[in-house]
N, C-alpha and C positions, 0 to 999 in steps of 0.2 A: 265139256263137249269136245270131242275129237276134231281135229283140223284135217280137211281134205288135202290130198297131195297136190291137186291142181291149184288150190289156194296158196299153198306154200310156194309153188313154182311161180305163180303170178306175182307174189310179193317180191320174190328175189329178182325176177326180170324187170319189175317196175323200178327197183332201185339200181340194178346193174343191167342196163338194157341189152348189152351184147352177150349176156350170160347164156351158156348152154347148160340146162339143168336136167338131171336125171334123178328121179325119186323112186325109192323102193319102200313099200310098207313092210317092215321087217316082221311084224307080229300079226298083221291082218286086223289090227284093232284101231287104226287111225291115230294112234298115239306114239308109235315107235317107228321112225323113218330113218333111212339112210339117203343122203343126198350127195351127188357129185355135181360140183359147179365149176365150169370152165369159163374163164373170161380173160380177154386181153388186158383188162384193167388190173389184173393181179400181177402182171409182169413186174419183176423187181421188188415185189413186196414180200416180207416174211410171211410164213404160213399163218402165224397168229393174227396178223393184220388182215389177211384174206378172210379168215374165219370171222373176225370182228365185222367186216363189211357185210357178210352174209347174215350174221346174227342181227346186225343193225337193220337190215332189210326186213326182218321179221317183226319189227316194231314192238318188242317186248312180249311177244306171244310165247317165247321159250319159257318153259316151266309152268305155263298156264294151259292155254289151249293146246299147245304143242309140248308134249311131255318129254320126248327124247328125240334127238337128231344126231346121228352119226354123220359127220361132215368130212368130205374130201374135196379139196379145192386144187385147182391147177391153172396156170397161165396158158393162154392159147398160143 
């Protein structure tokens, strides 16, 4: 079952409260998204750690309910 963009955003904001999240459904199928996540908590962290924080927020849904997520992160 596909995952709704607003559910993805809610999970990210729940784990990273100051995050500004923009999500685009790349294929219109609810399975392939692009997300841009900006948070002050990313400051000083390498990009891989920033991505790990976002993937952790998704609580294991990657590869299951959420098939693909192109991720862009930045510190505020």
